[in-house]
C-alpha positions, 0 to 999 in steps of 0.5 A, spaced: 660 927 215 656 925 209 657 918 206 655 915 199 654 908 198 654 906 190 653 900 187 657 902 181 663 908 180 660 915 180 663 921 177 662 925 183 667 930 186 664 933 193 667 940 194 670 937 201 672 930 201 673 930 208 666 931 209 663 927 204 666 919 203 663 916 196 664 909 196 664 904 189 662 898 194 663 894 187 670 895 187 671 893 195 672 885 197 665 885 201 663 878 203 656 875 204 654 875 212 654 868 214 649 869 220 652 867 225 651 873 229 657 873 232 657 881 231 652 880 237 655 875 241 662 874 240 665 881 239 659 885 239 659 891 234 664 888 230 663 883 225 668 877 225 669 877 217 675 880 216 675 885 209 673 890 206 665 891 209 668 892 216 671 898 214 664 901 212 659 900 217 663 904 222 662 910 216 654 908 216 654 909 224 657 915 224 654 919 218 649 925 220 647 923 211 647 917 207 645 917 200 645 910 198 645 908 190 643 901 187 640 898 180 633 896 182 632 888 181 626 885 182 623 891 186 629 891 192 636 892 192 641 889 188 647 884 191 652 890 191 648 894 196 644 888 199 650 885 201 653 891 205 646 893 208 646 886 210 653 886 213 652 892 217 648 889 222 653 890 227 651 897 228 645 894 231 643 890 237 640 884 238 636 887 243 629 889 241 624 895 241 617 897 240 617 903 235 611 906 232 608 899 234 613 895 230 619 891 233 625 894 231 632 892 233 636 898 238 641 901 234 649 901 237 651 908 237 649 911 231 648 918 229 641 920 227 641 921 220 637 923 214 638 918 208 637 919 200 635 912 197 636 913 189 634 906 185 635 906 178 634 901 172 628 900 167 623 898 172 616 896 171 611 901 175 610 894 180 617 894 181 618 902 183 612 901 188 616 895 191 622 899 192 619 904 195 616 899 200 622 896 202 626 902 202 621 906 206 620 899 211 629 899 211 629 907 213 624 906 219 629 900 221 635 904 221 631 909 224 632 914 220 630 921 222 628 923 214 629 919 208 627 920 200 627 915 195 628 917 188 627 912 183 630 915 176 633 912 169 640 910 169 642 916 165 640 920 171 644 917 176 650 921 176 646 928 175 641 926 181 646 924 186 650 931 184 644 935 186 643 931 192 651 932 194 650 939 192 644 940 197 648 937 203 653 942 201 648 948 201 646 946 208 
């Protein structure tokens, strides 16, 4: 399965909606993580907050290709995507491992995946660099097989996502 998580509506229609799922996170009810770690201790692998977030993180775990779309805010993800990424910690375990000389959480039955992270908006070179660093760090922590970070103007988001979906479908 391929998954697109976007902080805005996208006018994209994959040729096979059964293999490519597009979620407009801005239309979902996703509460902020409260940091209770219930997903690690009380209900391992399951968030204790009952909202739309609990339907999204299993898709993140199961997909083999993922595309994030987020406006860049202060060199990071915008609130909508950041909130979902924080709520996805149930797909990780509380246990740690050394990976390339760094400490990272173990993944919990997560399909190895390729990722494309698309940041958009009018940003300075410094913000773009910071965003790329953040996305690279997140990709390493999520144990992605491969990832690419693209920074595009807002007017190019639809075309960029469409091109990525077409590349997925061509494989």
